[in-house]
N, C-alpha and C positions, 0 to 999 in steps of 0.2 A: 703254627700259624703266626703271622705278624700281628703285633699289638697295635691297635689304632692310635694315632697321634693324640686324639682326645676322645674320651669315652665317658659315659655316665656310669657311676657306681652307686649302689644303694647301701645304706647303712641302717640297720634296724635295731631298735632297743625296746624291749618289752616294758610297758608301763607298770612295773611291779613296785611294791612299797619297800622292798628290801631283799636280802638274800633268802634263798629257800630255807624252810624250817630245818633246824638242826645244823645249819652251816655256820662254822666259826670264822670270824674275820680277824685279820691281824694287820699290823702296819705295813707288812710286805704286800698285802692285797691292795693298798691305797698308796702308791708311790707319789712322790711330790711332783713328778713331771706332769705336764698337761695332758689329760686324756681326751679322747674324742668326745666323750660325754660332756666334759666341762667346756670344751672348745665350742660345741654346738649349743650349749645351754640345755642339754637334754634332762639333766637332773631336775632343774626347776620346772621344765615342761612336764616331766613325769608326775611331779608332785601336784601340779595344777590340774592334772587329769584324773586324780584319785577318785573324785566324786562324780566323774562324767559317766553317763550311760554308754557312751561310745568308746569305752576304754579298750585299748588294744595296743598293738605295737606302733611305735613312732618311726616312720620311714622318712629318711632324709636323702635326697638325691644330690650327689656331688659331681661336678664336672671336673675331671682330672685330665691334665695335659702332660704328655710324656715327651721326652726328647732323647735323641740317640746318645748324647754325651753331655757332661756338665757345661761345656763351652759351646754347644750347638744352639742355634737360634730356636726360640719357641715358635710353634706353628702359628700361633695367634699374635705374633709380634706386630704384624701390620695393623692390628686393632688398637695398639697402645697409643695414647694421645700424642706422644712425641713423633710418631710415624704418620699421623694423619692430620696434623695441624696445617692450616692454610691461612694465608693472609686474609684478614677479614673475619676470621673466626672469633667468637666471643668466649672468653675464658675467665677464670679466677686467677689473680696474679698478686704476688707479694710485692710490697714496696720496700724501701731501704730500712724501714722500722719493723719489717716482718709482719705488717698488717696486710690482710687480704682485701682486695677490691675487685670489682668487676672490671674487666679489661677487654681490649680488642687487639688482635695480632696485627702489627703494622709491617713487620719484616721478619724473615727467617733465614738463618745461616746454618751451615752444618752443625754448629755447636751452640748457637744462641737463638733467642727469639725476642724481638723488640715488641713491647706491649705499650699501649696507651691506656691509662687508667681512666675509667669512665667517670666523668664529672670533674676531671682535673685538666689543667692546661697541658698542651703537648710538650711544654718544657720539662715536664716531669716524666716523660716517656723513658722507659728503662729497658736495658738488655738483661734478660734472664737466661739461665742455662736451659737448654732444650731438654736435657735429661738429668736424672739423678747421678750421683757419684762424681761430680766435678768439685773443684776447689771453691766454688761460689758459696757464700753464706746464705744465699736465697734459694728457695725451692723452685723447680720448674712450674710452669702454668698448670693449673688443675681444671678439670671440666667445670663449666659455668654452674654456679650455685651449689657446688660441693663444699666450698669454704666460706661462701658469703650467703647472706639471708635473702630470701625471695620476698622482701618487704613490700614491694609494689603490689603483689597479688592480695595482700591483706589490708591495703590502705582503705580508710573509711573517713567519713566526715568527722571533723574535730581533731584529727591527727595533726601532728606537727611535722614539717619537713624543712629542708633548706632550699632556698631559691636564690638563684644568681641575680645580683642587682642589675636593673635594666640599663644603667648608665656606666657600668664598669667596663674596663678594658678586656678585650678578648683573651689575652695571654695572662692577665693578672686580675681575675674576677674577684668581686666582693660578694659575700654571701650573707643572707639574712634568714631568720626564722620566719616561717609562714604557717598559716592554719588552713587546712583543707575545708572548703565550703561545699563542694560538690564533686562527685566522682562520675565521670562518663562511662559508657560501656565500650567494650572492645569493638563492637560492630557499628558504633555511631559514625556518621560521616564526619570527617575532620573539620573542626572549626577553624576559621581564620584567626590566627594568633596575633594579637596586637600588644604593643608595649613591652615585649619581652626583651631579654638580653641578646646581644649579638654573640653568636656562637662560631666556633671554628668549623670549617667545612672539610670534614675528613672522610666523607663517603660520596658515592655517586648514585644517583637514582637511575631508573630504567631508561632515561633519555640521555644519560651520560653527563648530566649536570651535577656540579659539586653541591652537596647538601650536608647539613649537620648530621651527626651520628644519631641513630635510633636503635636502641638495644633490641636485637632480634626483629627489627623492622615493625615493632608493635606500635599501634596508633592510638592507644587509649589516652584520654586527656582528663585533667582535673582542674577545678577552679580553686585558686588559692588567694589568700589575703595576706599582703606583706605590709605590716604597720610602718616600717621604715621607708616605704616607697610613697607614702601619702603626700610628702612634700614635692614629689616629682610629677604629680598630676597637673595638667594644664589648667583644669577647672576643678572647683570643689565638688566632690562626689555628692550626689543627691540620693536620698532614699527612694527607690522606685515604688510605685503603687503595686499592690498584689497583682500577680498575673494569673491567667486562666489555665495554668498547668502546661503551657507550651512556651518554648523559648523562641528567640528570633530565628533560630536554626530549625524550628519545627521539631525539636528533640523532646519526645515524650518521656525520656528517661530522667529528666531533671524536673523536680517539683516546682510548683509555683512559689514556694517559700524561699527558693534559692535567690540570693541577691544578684542583681545585674552586674556584669563585668564593668570595671572602671580602671583600665590599665594606666600605669603599671601597678597601682596599689592593689587592685583586685583584678586578676587576669587568669586566663586559661593557659595552661602549659602542657607540654607533652610529658606524660608520666614516665615514658621510657627514653626521654631525651636527656641532654647534658645540662639543661637549665635547672634541674632538680636533683637533690641528693637526699639520702637518708639523714635524719636528724642526728646531730653531733658528728657529722663527717668533717665539717670545716669549723663549725662553731661549737666550742666546748661548753657544756652546761655549767653555769655558775653555781657553786655550792652555797646553799643558804646558811646563814649564821645568825645566832641570837645575840652576838656580841654588840655592845653599843657602838655607835659611830664616834670616831675620834678625829680631832684636828691637830695637825702638826704645824707649829709656828717656827719659821726659820728667819 
């Protein structure tokens, strides 16, 4: 009978504490090559189950794929990332310094893929190899968040982020550190954003209008305070009186203790937009020192 191209195989190892009584072991019984037990971590798993009442064999299912010859295509080839990338897909991508950033596919050729790094100007867009095994020093794109952190999902009040300066140029933005004052919910109605930075329009909405990029089209928003933007306010910010637990947008997810927005110093931004980045993306943290300050006279 023909062997299926891909099939499940079961591998079972009894959770025993060692070889049967009276059995001698030798170095030949433990070759230096990687065993299935070590590859799957079954040795440690067996040890952890020693005191378990449900002690028994450990069964691991493996999906094995076969091909007719070493040069034949794999049956699941079409599922590999290089064969299913499309323009507009979000990925993880290396830059020239081999650092990984979130990116979006802008163009695909038979050998390369052009990516736009999220939170960076389009002048930094780069062509990466579409697949491994090329002469490129950079790796092909990887699935989103397999090389980068999902930091937005863990953001909370008091965290620091980087915010694009409201008056900076689109292609050469300036970045400042900011503090998160409030975190909206994913299902909240979008607030009207005021005092934010001008962004590149690299995407299209459902009406065909050019709009700024939104990672995975997620709409969550946060309130940030940017100390360096205080001088850009048209009027001096006032401390608002305590509110009754509702905002101007009738949003019950924001507490009455949350300060009112005063853009651009204190403003709402899209958490998944290009106006915000993870801390230390653009601004390197200054190292603290206990050395005394010195003056140089020339």
